[in-house]
Structures are given as C-alpha cells and as structure tokens.
LOSEFI-548232 format. One record per atom (N, C-alpha, C): residue number from 1; x, y, z; atom name. Coordinates in Angstrom, 1 decimal. Layout:
<pts>
+-----+--------+--------+--------+-------+
! num !     c1 !     c2 !     c3 ! atome !
+-----+--------+--------+--------+-------+
! NUM !      X !      Y !      Z !    CA !
...
+-----+--------+--------+--------+-------+
</pts>
This chain:
<pts>
+-----+--------+--------+--------+-------+
! num !     c1 !     c2 !     c3 ! atome !
+-----+--------+--------+--------+-------+
!   1 !   11.4 !    3.1 !   43.1 !     N !
!   1 !   12.0 !    4.0 !   42.2 !    CA !
!   1 !   11.6 !    3.7 !   40.7 !     C !
!   2 !   11.1 !    4.6 !   40.0 !     N !
!   2 !   10.7 !    4.4 !   38.6 !    CA !
!   2 !   11.9 !    4.8 !   37.7 !     C !
!   3 !   12.2 !    3.9 !   36.8 !     N !
!   3 !   13.3 !    4.1 !   36.0 !    CA !
!   3 !   13.0 !    5.0 !   34.8 !     C !
!   4 !   14.0 !    5.5 !   34.1 !     N !
!   4 !   13.8 !    6.4 !   33.0 !    CA !
!   4 !   12.9 !    5.8 !   31.9 !     C !
!   5 !   13.0 !    4.5 !   31.7 !     N !
!   5 !   12.2 !    3.8 !   30.7 !    CA !
!   5 !   10.7 !    4.0 !   30.9 !     C !
!   6 !   10.3 !    3.9 !   32.2 !     N !
!   6 !    8.9 !    4.1 !   32.5 !    CA !
!   6 !    8.5 !    5.6 !   32.2 !     C !
!   7 !    9.4 !    6.5 !   32.4 !     N !
!   7 !    9.1 !    7.9 !   32.1 !    CA !
!   7 !    8.9 !    8.0 !   30.6 !     C !
!   8 !    9.7 !    7.4 !   29.8 !     N !
!   8 !    9.6 !    7.5 !   28.3 !    CA !
!   8 !    8.3 !    6.9 !   27.9 !     C !
!   9 !    8.0 !    5.7 !   28.5 !     N !
!   9 !    6.7 !    5.0 !   28.1 !    CA !
!   9 !    5.5 !    5.9 !   28.4 !     C !
!  10 !    5.4 !    6.5 !   29.6 !     N !
!  10 !    4.2 !    7.3 !   30.0 !    CA !
!  10 !    4.2 !    8.6 !   29.3 !     C !
!  11 !    5.4 !    9.1 !   28.9 !     N !
!  11 !    5.4 !   10.4 !   28.1 !    CA !
!  11 !    4.7 !   10.2 !   26.8 !     C !
!  12 !    4.7 !    9.1 !   26.2 !     N !
!  12 !    3.9 !    8.8 !   25.0 !    CA !
!  12 !    2.4 !    9.0 !   25.2 !     C !
!  13 !    1.9 !    8.6 !   26.4 !     N !
!  13 !    0.5 !    8.8 !   26.7 !    CA !
!  13 !    0.1 !   10.1 !   27.2 !     C !
!  14 !    1.1 !   11.0 !   27.5 !     N !
!  14 !    0.8 !   12.3 !   28.0 !    CA !
!  14 !    0.9 !   13.4 !   27.0 !     C !
!  15 !    1.4 !   13.0 !   25.8 !     N !
!  15 !    1.6 !   14.0 !   24.7 !    CA !
!  15 !    0.4 !   14.0 !   23.8 !     C !
!  16 !   -0.3 !   15.1 !   23.6 !     N !
!  16 !   -1.5 !   15.2 !   22.9 !    CA !
!  16 !   -1.4 !   14.7 !   21.4 !     C !
!  17 !   -0.3 !   15.1 !   20.8 !     N !
!  17 !   -0.1 !   14.7 !   19.4 !    CA !
!  17 !    0.1 !   13.2 !   19.3 !     C !
!  18 !    0.9 !   12.6 !   20.2 !     N !
!  18 !    1.1 !   11.2 !   20.2 !    CA !
!  18 !   -0.3 !   10.4 !   20.4 !     C !
!  19 !   -1.1 !   11.0 !   21.3 !     N !
!  19 !   -2.4 !   10.4 !   21.6 !    CA !
!  19 !   -3.2 !   10.4 !   20.3 !     C !
!  20 !   -3.2 !   11.5 !   19.6 !     N !
!  20 !   -4.0 !   11.7 !   18.4 !    CA !
!  20 !   -3.5 !   10.6 !   17.3 !     C !
!  21 !   -2.2 !   10.4 !   17.3 !     N !
!  21 !   -1.6 !    9.4 !   16.4 !    CA !
!  21 !   -2.1 !    8.0 !   16.8 !     C !
!  22 !   -2.0 !    7.7 !   18.0 !     N !
!  22 !   -2.4 !    6.4 !   18.5 !    CA !
!  22 !   -3.9 !    6.2 !   18.2 !     C !
!  23 !   -4.7 !    7.2 !   18.5 !     N !
!  23 !   -6.1 !    7.1 !   18.2 !    CA !
!  23 !   -6.4 !    6.9 !   16.7 !     C !
!  24 !   -5.6 !    7.5 !   15.8 !     N !
!  24 !   -5.8 !    7.3 !   14.4 !    CA !
!  24 !   -5.4 !    5.9 !   14.0 !     C !
!  25 !   -4.4 !    5.3 !   14.6 !     N !
!  25 !   -3.9 !    4.0 !   14.3 !    CA !
!  25 !   -4.8 !    2.9 !   14.9 !     C !
!  26 !   -5.6 !    3.2 !   15.9 !     N !
!  26 !   -6.6 !    2.2 !   16.4 !    CA !
!  26 !   -7.5 !    1.8 !   15.3 !     C !
!  27 !   -7.7 !    2.7 !   14.3 !     N !
!  27 !   -8.6 !    2.3 !   13.2 !    CA !
!  27 !   -7.9 !    1.5 !   12.2 !     C !
!  28 !   -6.6 !    1.3 !   12.3 !     N !
!  28 !   -5.9 !    0.5 !   11.3 !    CA !
!  28 !   -4.6 !    1.1 !   10.8 !     C !
!  29 !   -3.8 !    0.4 !   10.1 !     N !
!  29 !   -2.5 !    0.9 !    9.6 !    CA !
!  29 !   -2.6 !    2.1 !    8.7 !     C !
!  30 !   -1.7 !    3.0 !    8.8 !     N !
!  30 !   -1.7 !    4.2 !    8.0 !    CA !
!  30 !   -0.3 !    4.7 !    7.6 !     C !
!  31 !   -0.3 !    5.5 !    6.5 !     N !
!  31 !    0.9 !    6.2 !    6.1 !    CA !
!  31 !    1.0 !    7.5 !    6.9 !     C !
!  32 !    2.2 !    8.1 !    6.8 !     N !
!  32 !    2.4 !    9.4 !    7.5 !    CA !
!  32 !    1.3 !   10.4 !    6.9 !     C !
!  33 !    1.1 !   10.4 !    5.6 !     N !
!  33 !    0.1 !   11.3 !    5.0 !    CA !
!  33 !   -1.3 !   11.1 !    5.6 !     C !
!  34 !   -1.6 !    9.8 !    5.7 !     N !
!  34 !   -3.0 !    9.5 !    6.3 !    CA !
!  34 !   -3.1 !   10.0 !    7.7 !     C !
!  35 !   -2.0 !    9.7 !    8.5 !     N !
!  35 !   -2.0 !   10.2 !    9.9 !    CA !
!  35 !   -2.1 !   11.7 !   10.0 !     C !
!  36 !   -1.4 !   12.4 !    9.1 !     N !
!  36 !   -1.4 !   13.9 !    9.1 !    CA !
!  36 !   -2.9 !   14.3 !    8.8 !     C !
!  37 !   -3.5 !   13.7 !    7.8 !     N !
!  37 !   -4.9 !   14.1 !    7.5 !    CA !
!  37 !   -5.8 !   13.8 !    8.6 !     C !
!  38 !   -5.7 !   12.7 !    9.3 !     N !
!  38 !   -6.6 !   12.4 !   10.4 !    CA !
!  38 !   -6.4 !   13.2 !   11.6 !     C !
!  39 !   -5.1 !   13.6 !   11.9 !     N !
!  39 !   -4.8 !   14.3 !   13.1 !    CA !
!  39 !   -4.8 !   15.8 !   12.9 !     C !
!  40 !   -4.8 !   16.2 !   11.7 !     N !
!  40 !   -4.8 !   17.7 !   11.3 !    CA !
!  40 !   -3.5 !   18.3 !   11.8 !     C !
!  41 !   -2.4 !   17.5 !   11.8 !     N !
!  41 !   -1.1 !   18.0 !   12.2 !    CA !
!  41 !   -0.1 !   18.1 !   11.0 !     C !
!  42 !    0.9 !   18.9 !   11.1 !     N !
!  42 !    1.9 !   19.0 !   10.1 !    CA !
!  42 !    2.8 !   17.8 !   10.0 !     C !
!  43 !    3.2 !   17.5 !    8.8 !     N !
!  43 !    4.0 !   16.3 !    8.6 !    CA !
!  43 !    5.3 !   16.2 !    9.5 !     C !
!  44 !    6.0 !   17.3 !    9.6 !     N !
!  44 !    7.2 !   17.3 !   10.5 !    CA !
!  44 !    6.9 !   17.0 !   11.9 !     C !
!  45 !    5.8 !   17.5 !   12.4 !     N !
!  45 !    5.4 !   17.2 !   13.8 !    CA !
!  45 !    5.0 !   15.8 !   14.0 !     C !
!  46 !    4.2 !   15.2 !   13.0 !     N !
!  46 !    3.8 !   13.8 !   13.0 !    CA !
!  46 !    5.1 !   12.9 !   13.0 !     C !
!  47 !    6.0 !   13.2 !   12.1 !     N !
!  47 !    7.2 !   12.4 !   11.9 !    CA !
!  47 !    8.0 !   12.4 !   13.2 !     C !
!  48 !    8.1 !   13.6 !   13.8 !     N !
!  48 !    8.9 !   13.7 !   15.1 !    CA !
!  48 !    8.3 !   12.8 !   16.1 !     C !
!  49 !    7.0 !   12.8 !   16.2 !     N !
!  49 !    6.3 !   12.1 !   17.3 !    CA !
!  49 !    6.2 !   10.6 !   16.9 !     C !
!  50 !    6.2 !   10.2 !   15.6 !     N !
!  50 !    6.2 !    8.8 !   15.2 !    CA !
!  50 !    7.6 !    8.2 !   15.7 !     C !
!  51 !    8.6 !    9.0 !   15.6 !     N !
!  51 !   10.0 !    8.6 !   16.0 !    CA !
!  51 !   10.0 !    8.2 !   17.5 !     C !
!  52 !    9.3 !    9.1 !   18.3 !     N !
!  52 !    9.3 !    8.8 !   19.7 !    CA !
!  52 !    8.4 !    7.5 !   20.0 !     C !
!  53 !    7.4 !    7.4 !   19.3 !     N !
!  53 !    6.5 !    6.2 !   19.5 !    CA !
!  53 !    7.3 !    4.9 !   19.1 !     C !
!  54 !    8.0 !    5.0 !   18.0 !     N !
!  54 !    8.8 !    3.9 !   17.5 !    CA !
!  54 !    9.9 !    3.5 !   18.5 !     C !
!  55 !   10.5 !    4.5 !   19.1 !     N !
!  55 !   11.6 !    4.2 !   20.1 !    CA !
!  55 !   11.2 !    3.4 !   21.2 !     C !
!  56 !    9.9 !    3.5 !   21.6 !     N !
!  56 !    9.4 !    2.7 !   22.7 !    CA !
!  56 !    8.6 !    1.5 !   22.2 !     C !
!  57 !    8.7 !    1.2 !   20.9 !     N !
!  57 !    8.0 !    0.1 !   20.3 !    CA !
!  57 !    6.5 !    0.1 !   20.4 !     C !
!  58 !    5.9 !    1.3 !   20.4 !     N !
!  58 !    4.5 !    1.4 !   20.4 !    CA !
!  58 !    4.0 !    1.1 !   19.0 !     C !
!  59 !    4.8 !    1.2 !   18.0 !     N !
!  59 !    4.4 !    1.0 !   16.6 !    CA !
!  59 !    5.2 !   -0.1 !   15.9 !     C !
!  60 !    4.6 !   -0.7 !   14.9 !     N !
!  60 !    5.2 !   -1.5 !   14.0 !    CA !
!  60 !    5.2 !   -0.8 !   12.7 !     C !
!  61 !    6.3 !   -0.9 !   11.9 !     N !
!  61 !    6.5 !   -0.2 !   10.7 !    CA !
!  61 !    6.8 !   -1.2 !    9.5 !     C !
!  62 !    6.1 !   -1.0 !    8.4 !     N !
!  62 !    6.3 !   -1.8 !    7.3 !    CA !
!  62 !    6.6 !   -0.9 !    6.1 !     C !
!  63 !    7.5 !   -1.3 !    5.2 !     N !
!  63 !    7.7 !   -0.5 !    4.0 !    CA !
!  63 !    6.8 !   -1.0 !    2.9 !     C !
!  64 !    6.2 !   -0.1 !    2.2 !     N !
!  64 !    5.3 !   -0.4 !    1.1 !    CA !
!  64 !    5.9 !    0.5 !   -0.1 !     C !
!  65 !    6.8 !    0.0 !   -0.8 !     N !
!  65 !    7.5 !    0.8 !   -1.8 !    CA !
!  65 !    8.3 !    1.9 !   -1.1 !     C !
!  66 !    8.1 !    3.1 !   -1.4 !     N !
!  66 !    8.8 !    4.2 !   -0.7 !    CA !
!  66 !    8.0 !    4.7 !    0.5 !     C !
!  67 !    6.8 !    4.2 !    0.7 !     N !
!  67 !    6.0 !    4.6 !    1.9 !    CA !
!  67 !    6.3 !    3.7 !    3.1 !     C !
!  68 !    6.1 !    4.3 !    4.2 !     N !
!  68 !    6.2 !    3.5 !    5.5 !    CA !
!  68 !    4.8 !    3.5 !    6.0 !     C !
!  69 !    4.3 !    2.3 !    6.4 !     N !
!  69 !    3.0 !    2.1 !    6.9 !    CA !
!  69 !    3.1 !    1.8 !    8.4 !     C !
!  70 !    2.5 !    2.6 !    9.2 !     N !
!  70 !    2.5 !    2.4 !   10.7 !    CA !
!  70 !    1.3 !    1.8 !   11.2 !     C !
!  71 !    1.5 !    0.9 !   12.2 !     N !
!  71 !    0.4 !    0.3 !   12.9 !    CA !
!  71 !    0.8 !    0.1 !   14.4 !     C !
!  72 !   -0.2 !   -0.1 !   15.2 !     N !
!  72 !    0.1 !   -0.2 !   16.7 !    CA !
!  72 !    0.7 !   -1.6 !   16.9 !     C !
!  73 !    1.5 !   -1.7 !   17.9 !     N !
!  73 !    2.1 !   -2.9 !   18.3 !    CA !
!  73 !    1.0 !   -3.8 !   18.9 !     C !
!  74 !    0.7 !   -4.9 !   18.2 !     N !
!  74 !   -0.4 !   -5.7 !   18.6 !    CA !
!  74 !   -0.1 !   -6.6 !   19.8 !     C !
!  75 !    1.1 !   -6.8 !   20.1 !     N !
!  75 !    1.5 !   -7.7 !   21.2 !    CA !
!  75 !    1.4 !   -7.0 !   22.5 !     C !
!  76 !    1.6 !   -5.7 !   22.6 !     N !
!  76 !    1.6 !   -5.0 !   23.9 !    CA !
!  76 !    0.7 !   -3.8 !   23.9 !     C !
!  77 !    0.8 !   -2.9 !   22.9 !     N !
!  77 !    0.1 !   -1.7 !   23.0 !    CA !
!  77 !   -1.4 !   -1.8 !   22.8 !     C !
!  78 !   -1.8 !   -2.7 !   21.9 !     N !
!  78 !   -3.2 !   -2.9 !   21.7 !    CA !
!  78 !   -3.9 !   -3.5 !   22.9 !     C !
!  79 !   -3.3 !   -4.5 !   23.6 !     N !
!  79 !   -3.9 !   -5.0 !   24.8 !    CA !
!  79 !   -3.9 !   -3.9 !   25.9 !     C !
!  80 !   -2.9 !   -3.1 !   26.0 !     N !
!  80 !   -2.9 !   -2.0 !   27.0 !    CA !
!  80 !   -4.0 !   -1.0 !   26.7 !     C !
!  81 !   -4.2 !   -0.7 !   25.5 !     N !
!  81 !   -5.3 !    0.3 !   25.1 !    CA !
!  81 !   -6.7 !   -0.3 !   25.4 !     C !
!  82 !   -6.8 !   -1.6 !   25.2 !     N !
!  82 !   -8.1 !   -2.3 !   25.5 !    CA !
!  82 !   -8.3 !   -2.3 !   27.0 !     C !
!  83 !   -7.3 !   -2.5 !   27.8 !     N !
!  83 !   -7.4 !   -2.4 !   29.3 !    CA !
!  83 !   -7.8 !   -1.0 !   29.7 !     C !
!  84 !   -7.1 !    0.0 !   29.1 !     N !
!  84 !   -7.4 !    1.4 !   29.4 !    CA !
!  84 !   -8.9 !    1.7 !   29.1 !     C !
!  85 !   -9.3 !    1.3 !   27.9 !     N !
!  85 !  -10.7 !    1.5 !   27.5 !    CA !
!  85 !  -11.7 !    0.9 !   28.5 !     C !
!  86 !  -11.4 !   -0.3 !   29.0 !     N !
!  86 !  -12.2 !   -1.0 !   30.0 !    CA !
!  86 !  -12.3 !   -0.2 !   31.3 !     C !
!  87 !  -11.1 !    0.3 !   31.7 !     N !
!  87 !  -11.0 !    1.1 !   32.9 !    CA !
!  87 !  -11.8 !    2.4 !   32.8 !     C !
!  88 !  -11.6 !    3.1 !   31.7 !     N !
!  88 !  -12.3 !    4.4 !   31.4 !    CA !
!  88 !  -13.8 !    4.2 !   31.5 !     C !
!  89 !  -14.3 !    3.2 !   30.8 !     N !
!  89 !  -15.7 !    3.0 !   30.8 !    CA !
!  89 !  -16.3 !    2.6 !   32.1 !     C !
!  90 !  -15.5 !    1.9 !   32.9 !     N !
!  90 !  -16.0 !    1.5 !   34.2 !    CA !
!  90 !  -15.8 !    2.6 !   35.3 !     C !
!  91 !  -14.7 !    3.3 !   35.3 !     N !
!  91 !  -14.4 !    4.3 !   36.3 !    CA !
!  91 !  -14.4 !    5.8 !   36.0 !     C !
!  92 !  -14.3 !    6.1 !   34.7 !     N !
!  92 !  -14.1 !    7.5 !   34.3 !    CA !
!  92 !  -15.2 !    8.0 !   33.4 !     C !
!  93 !  -16.2 !    7.2 !   33.2 !     N !
!  93 !  -17.3 !    7.5 !   32.3 !    CA !
!  93 !  -18.0 !    8.8 !   32.6 !     C !
!  94 !  -18.3 !    9.0 !   33.9 !     N !
!  94 !  -19.0 !   10.3 !   34.3 !    CA !
!  94 !  -18.1 !   11.5 !   34.1 !     C !
!  95 !  -16.8 !   11.3 !   34.4 !     N !
!  95 !  -15.8 !   12.4 !   34.3 !    CA !
!  95 !  -15.7 !   12.8 !   32.8 !     C !
!  96 !  -15.5 !   11.7 !   32.0 !     N !
!  96 !  -15.3 !   12.0 !   30.5 !    CA !
!  96 !  -16.6 !   12.7 !   29.9 !     C !
!  97 !  -17.7 !   12.3 !   30.4 !     N !
!  97 !  -19.0 !   12.9 !   29.9 !    CA !
!  97 !  -19.2 !   14.3 !   30.3 !     C !
!  98 !  -18.6 !   14.7 !   31.4 !     N !
!  98 !  -18.8 !   16.1 !   31.9 !    CA !
!  98 !  -17.9 !   17.1 !   31.1 !     C !
!  99 !  -16.9 !   16.6 !   30.5 !     N !
!  99 !  -15.9 !   17.5 !   29.7 !    CA !
!  99 !  -16.5 !   17.9 !   28.4 !     C !
+-----+--------+--------+--------+-------+
</pts>
C-alpha cells in the first residue's frame, strides 16, 4: 500500500508547472521573478507551486533581503534527478526523441 506522502511526492513530478520550476532550478538558485521569467508562468501560479514543492522539501529557501532565493534540495532531489536523467538516457532516449 502506498501512503499519502508518496502521492504528494510523485504529484510534484506529474505537474507540468512544477517540472518547469524544477528544470529552471537545475541551472542554479533563483528568485520567484527569475523563475517566472524562465517558465513563462504568472507569479501567482509559480508561488502556489513553489509552496507545494517546499512542503515536500524539494526546495531549499534562503532570504536575501526581501527576496527569497529558491534552490533544489541537494541532499535528495538533485541525486534523484541525476538518477532519472541516467534512466532516461539509457531507456527512454528513443521515446523522447520521437516526441
């Protein structure tokens, strides 16, 4: 039986906006404004999705004056993404290239 926490975790990977946010943060830490610019999403939508990512500790947040700077959780999320990338390149390359 899969518990509710697993559902919350995988919901973050199944949401297109959250994936765009994660992809933007792979390149390094960013403010909400930077994330909005990279994802081409409205600030309210990005903020809502950042909250969901923070709840599952996908993100680390640091204050820089009045700004919050978001980065990926280096202890767990970054290694997971590296494993996913390895899997995709090994097993899904042809599928991804066809799309």
